[in-house]
C-alpha positions in Angstrom: -3.5 -20.8 10.5 -6.1 -23.5 10.6 -5.9 -23.7 14.4 -5.5 -20.0 14.9 -8.4 -17.6 14.6 -7.7 -14.1 13.4 -8.2 -11.8 16.4 -6.5 -8.6 17.3 -7.0 -9.5 20.9 -4.4 -12.2 20.5 -1.8 -9.5 20.3 -1.7 -9.0 24.0 -1.3 -12.7 24.6 1.5 -13.3 22.0 3.6 -14.9 24.7 0.8 -17.5 25.3 1.5 -20.0 28.0 5.1 -20.6 27.0 7.8 -20.0 29.6 10.1 -17.0 29.1 13.0 -18.4 27.1 16.4 -18.5 28.7 19.4 -16.5 27.3 20.7 -19.5 25.3 17.3 -20.4 23.9 16.5 -16.8 23.0 19.9 -16.5 21.3 19.3 -19.6 19.2 15.9 -18.2 18.2 17.4 -14.9 17.2 20.1 -16.6 15.1 17.5 -18.8 13.4 15.1 -16.0 12.5 17.9 -13.7 11.4 19.2 -16.4 9.1 15.7 -16.9 7.7 15.3 -13.2 7.1 18.7 -13.1 5.3 17.7 -16.1 3.1 14.4 -14.4 2.3 16.1 -11.2 1.3 18.6 -13.1 -0.9 15.9 -15.0 -2.7 13.9 -11.8 -3.2 16.9 -10.2 -4.7 17.9 -13.1 -7.0 14.4 -14.0 -8.2 12.9 -10.6 -8.3 11.6 -10.7 -11.9 10.4 -14.3 -11.6 8.6 -13.8 -8.3 6.4 -11.0 -9.4 3.3 -13.0 -10.5 3.6 -15.4 -7.7 3.9 -12.7 -5.0 1.0 -10.9 -6.6 -1.0 -14.1 -6.5 -0.2 -14.7 -2.9 -1.2 -11.2 -2.0 -4.5 -11.5 -3.9 -5.2 -14.9 -2.3 -4.7 -13.4 1.1 -7.0 -10.5 0.3 -9.7 -12.6 -1.3 -9.7 -15.5 1.2 -12.4 -13.9 3.5 -14.7 -13.5 0.4 -14.2 -17.1 -0.5 -15.2 -18.1 3.1 -18.3 -15.9 2.9 -19.3 -17.6 -0.4 -18.7 -21.0 1.3 -21.2 -19.9 4.0 -23.9 -20.3 1.4 -23.2 -24.0 1.2 -20.9 -23.8 -1.9 -17.7 -25.9 -2.0 -14.4 -24.1 -1.6 -13.2 -24.8 -5.2 -16.4 -23.4 -6.7 -16.2 -20.4 -4.3 -12.7 -19.7 -5.4 -13.7 -19.9 -9.1 -16.5 -17.4 -8.5 -14.4 -14.9 -6.6 -11.5 -15.0 -9.0 -13.8 -14.6 -12.1 -15.6 -11.7 -10.5 -12.3 -10.1 -9.6 -10.9 -10.5 -13.1 -14.0 -9.1 -14.7 -14.0 -6.1 -12.4 -10.3 -5.5 -13.2 -10.9 -5.8 -17.0 -13.9 -3.5 -16.7 -11.8 -0.9 -14.9 -9.0 -1.2 -17.5 -11.5 -0.7 -20.4 -13.3 2.2 -18.8 -10.6 4.1 -16.9 -7.1 3.4 -18.4 -7.7 5.1 -21.8 -9.1 8.3 -20.1 -6.4 8.2 -17.5 -3.7 7.7 -20.2 -4.9 10.8 -22.0 -5.0 12.8 -18.8 -1.4 11.8 -17.9 -0.1 12.8 -21.3 -2.1 16.1 -21.2 -0.9 16.9 -17.7 2.8 16.3 -18.5 2.4 18.4 -21.7 0.7 21.3 -19.9 2.7 21.2 -16.7 5.2 24.0 -17.7 2.3 26.2 -18.8 0.5 25.6 -15.5 3.5 26.6 -13.5 3.9 29.7 -15.7 0.3 30.6 -15.0 0.6 30.2 -11.3 3.8 32.2 -11.2 2.3 35.1 -13.1 -0.7 35.1 -10.8 1.5 35.3 -7.8 3.7 38.0 -9.3 0.7 40.1 -10.0 0.1 40.4 -6.3 3.0 42.8 -5.7 1.6 44.0 -2.5 1.5 40.5 -1.1 4.5 39.0 0.8 3.5 35.8 -0.8 4.2 37.2 -4.3 7.6 38.4 -3.2 8.5 35.2 -1.4 7.2 32.6 -3.8 7.5 34.5 -7.1 11.3 34.6 -6.8 11.5 30.8 -6.3 9.0 29.7 -8.9 11.4 29.8 -11.9 13.6 27.3 -10.1 10.6 25.1 -9.3 9.4 25.4 -12.9 12.8 24.3 -14.2 12.9 21.4 -11.7 9.4 20.2 -12.4 9.9 20.5 -16.2 12.9 18.3 -15.8 10.9 15.8 -13.7 8.0 15.9 -16.2 10.4 15.2 -19.1 12.0 12.4 -17.2 8.7 10.8 -16.4 7.6 11.1 -20.0 10.8 9.4 -21.1 10.2 6.6 -18.6 6.6 6.1 -19.9 7.8 6.2 -23.5 10.5 3.7 -22.8 8.2 1.4 -20.9 5.5 1.5 -23.7 8.2 0.9 -26.3 9.5 -2.1 -24.5 5.9 -3.5 -24.3 5.5 -3.2 -28.0 9.0 -4.4 -28.9 8.8 -7.5 -26.7 11.3 -8.8 -24.3 11.5 -8.9 -20.5 8.9 -6.2 -19.8 6.3 -7.8 -22.1 7.0 -11.2 -20.5 6.5 -9.7 -17.1 3.2 -8.1 -18.0 1.9 -11.3 -19.6 3.0 -13.4 -16.6 1.3 -10.9 -14.3 -2.0 -11.0 -16.3 -2.0 -14.7 -16.9 -0.1 -16.5 -14.2 -1.3 -14.4 -11.2 -5.0 -15.3 -11.5 -4.0 -19.0 -11.8 -1.7 -18.8 -8.8 -4.5 -17.0 -6.9 -7.0 -19.6 -7.8 -4.9 -22.6 -6.6 -3.8 -20.9 -3.5 -7.4 -20.1 -2.6 -8.4 -23.7 -3.0 -5.5 -25.0 -0.8 -5.2 -22.0 1.5 -6.5 -23.8 4.6 -4.5 -26.9 4.0 -1.3 -24.9 3.5 -1.8 -23.0 6.6 -2.5 -26.2 8.6 0.7 -27.7 7.1 2.7 -24.7 8.2 1.1 -24.8 11.6 2.2 -28.4 12.0 5.9 -27.5 11.4 6.0 -25.2 14.4 8.2 -26.6 17.2 5.9 -28.0 19.9 7.7 -26.3 22.8 7.2 -22.8 21.1 3.8 -23.4 19.5 1.8 -21.1 21.7 4.3 -18.3 21.3 4.6 -18.6 17.5 0.8 -18.9 17.1 0.4 -15.8 19.2 2.9 -13.9 17.1 1.2 -15.1 13.9 -2.2 -13.9 15.2 -0.7 -10.5 15.9 1.0 -10.3 12.5 -2.1 -11.4 10.7 -4.2 -8.9 12.6 -1.8 -6.1 11.6 -1.6 -7.1 8.0 -5.3 -7.9 7.4 -6.5 -4.9 9.4 -4.3 -2.5 7.5 -4.1 -3.9 4.0 -7.8 -4.8 3.6 -9.0 -1.8 5.5 -6.7 0.7 3.8 -7.6 -0.8 0.4 -11.2 0.0 1.0 -10.3 3.5 2.3 -8.3 4.2 -0.9 -11.2 2.9 -3.1 -13.8 5.2 -1.3 -11.4 8.2 -1.5 -10.7 7.6 -5.1 -14.4 7.6 -6.0 -15.1 10.6 -3.9 -12.1 12.7 -5.0 -12.6 11.9 -8.7 -16.3 12.5 -8.8 -16.0 15.7 -6.8 -13.2 17.2 -8.9 -14.9 16.3 -12.1 -18.1 17.8 -10.8 -16.5 21.2 -10.3 -15.0 21.0 -13.8 -11.3 20.8 -12.7 -8.9 19.8 -15.5 -7.3 16.4 -14.9 -9.8 15.7 -12.1 -9.8 11.9 -12.6 -6.0 11.8 -12.7 -5.6 13.9 -9.5 -8.3 12.0 -7.7 -7.0 8.6 -8.4 -3.4 9.7 -7.7 -4.4 11.0 -4.3 -6.4 7.9 -3.6 -3.5 5.6 -4.6 -1.0 7.5 -2.5 -3.4 7.4 0.5 -2.2 3.9 1.1 0.4 5.7 3.1 -1.7 7.9 5.4 -1.7 11.7 4.8 0.6 11.5 1.7 -2.3 11.2 -0.7 -4.2 14.1 0.8 -1.2 16.4 0.8 -0.2 15.5 -2.8 -3.8 15.8 -4.0 -4.4 19.1 -2.2 -1.3 20.6 -3.8 -2.1 19.4 -7.3 -5.8 20.3 -7.2 -5.1 23.7 -5.7 -2.4 24.5 -8.2 -4.5 23.4 -11.2 -7.6 25.2 -9.9 -5.6 28.4 -9.4 -4.3 28.2 -13.0 -7.7 27.3 -14.4 -10.3 29.3 -12.4 -8.5 32.5 -11.1 -9.8 35.1 -10.3 -12.8 32.9 -9.3 -11.2 32.2 -5.9 -14.3 30.4 -4.7 -13.5 27.5 -7.2 -10.0 27.4 -5.8 -11.3 27.1 -2.3 -13.8 24.5 -3.4 -11.0 22.3 -4.9 -9.0 22.7 -1.7 -12.1 22.0 0.4 -12.7 18.7 -1.3 -9.4 17.3 0.1 -10.0 18.9 3.5 -13.4 17.1 3.6 -11.8 13.9 2.4 -9.1 14.1 5.1 -11.8 14.8 7.8 -13.9 11.8 6.7 -10.9 9.5 6.4 -9.4 10.5 9.8 -12.7 10.5 11.8 -14.7 7.7 10.1 -13.0 5.6 7.5 -9.7 4.9 9.4 -11.2 4.1 12.8 -13.9 1.8 11.4 -12.2 0.2 8.5 -8.6 0.1 9.5 -8.6 0.5 13.3 -5.9 1.9 15.6 -4.2 -1.4 16.6 -2.5 -2.5 13.4 0.9 -1.5 14.8 2.0 0.1 11.5 3.1 3.7 12.2 2.8 5.9 9.1 6.5 6.9 9.2 7.6 3.2 9.5 5.1 2.3 6.7 6.4 5.0 4.3 10.0 4.1 5.0 9.2 0.4 4.3 7.4 1.2 1.0 10.2 3.4 -0.2 13.0 1.1 0.9 11.5 -2.1 -0.5 10.3 -0.3 -3.7 13.8 1.0 -4.4 15.6 -2.3 -3.6 13.2 -4.8 -5.1 10.9 -2.8 -7.5 7.2 -3.8 -7.8 7.8 -7.1 -5.8 9.2 -5.0 -3.0 6.1 -2.9 -2.9 4.0 -6.0 -2.5 6.0 -7.5 0.3 6.7 -4.2 2.1 3.6 -4.1 4.3 3.7 -7.7 5.4 7.4 -7.5 6.2 7.0 -4.2 8.0 4.1 -5.6 10.1 6.1 -8.8 10.9 9.2 -6.8 11.9 7.1 -4.5 14.1 5.4 -7.5 15.8 8.8 -9.3 16.4 10.4 -6.1 17.8 7.5 -5.6 20.3 7.8 -9.3 21.2 11.5 -8.9 21.9 10.8 -5.8 24.0 8.3 -7.8 26.0 10.8 -10.6 26.5 13.4 -8.1 27.5 11.2 -6.5 30.1 10.3 -10.0 31.5 13.9 -11.0 31.8 16.0 -10.9 34.9 18.5 -8.6 33.2 15.7 -5.9 33.1 14.0 -6.5 36.4 17.2 -7.2 38.3 15.6 -10.3 40.0 18.6 -12.7 39.7 18.0 -16.1 41.1 19.9 -16.5 44.3 
């Protein structure tokens, strides 16, 4: 908000100078915010397809607003700063699409086509180790895994074919893609221009009696969202570059696909590293065996990536006070993704952060209440 500076230190003062609300006051607040949440979910459900470019535009405006402010620091007006940032972002996106998407598409098709053979290769290598308990334990189960993964691969291939077919044949999917590519940058541009005015207008709607409390909660929510989303996005970008270059450098098949997949899934901590480790090790085993040093090298790339992420990238770029536990984050992404599709994925992190902040606020209020302390006025 215009009158609220982003600061994680505000989290501890979310209560501000407001008095602890009484039971009736707290009940009315709970009813109001519960109703607001239900209305939000209903609108998200009903307008799911229409909201996609607008939600994406809001998310981009939120992410790019600090860059616009930095450009403003050079004495450039906000509208011109917004134009510069949006143009640079669109150019980088187009460049990435031109350079990466064709190669990535070929690797996805090749990986899905060769997946059954890769599983056969790994199974045969394990079964050759008759003296190994691993060969006995895993070898008996690989046929079932092969059948399951083959089914999954066929299903994914069918989804991709259906999606691409819908793009070429027109209709709703094509309209969604066009709206995402055309409307989203326009929405982002106008939101960046009016961002401070909109925040100031919303700030003016806060009830005066609860202004300090609400502003404190907004500071805490903003610190959680900005700290995690912006920081984790940079972490994913760094990991994507590192994993892709390292896997391609050792000559691993589908190195770009595995590296980018691991980086994308790293938005949920630990998931990307585990998936990338399993994919890279399996492909390396099928490709390089009996050169076990190459298999260890492929596994070591993800071990090194996890070490750097956990000890350097996460502490410095994300921080430890975002209030988003990895389990809660993964649940939110899965739940909102299943319920609301791509729009759900966009709103999952902000909603999860807001719910976390409000739950902690309610816990603080409960601990400050006479019901918890037992200090009843006498």
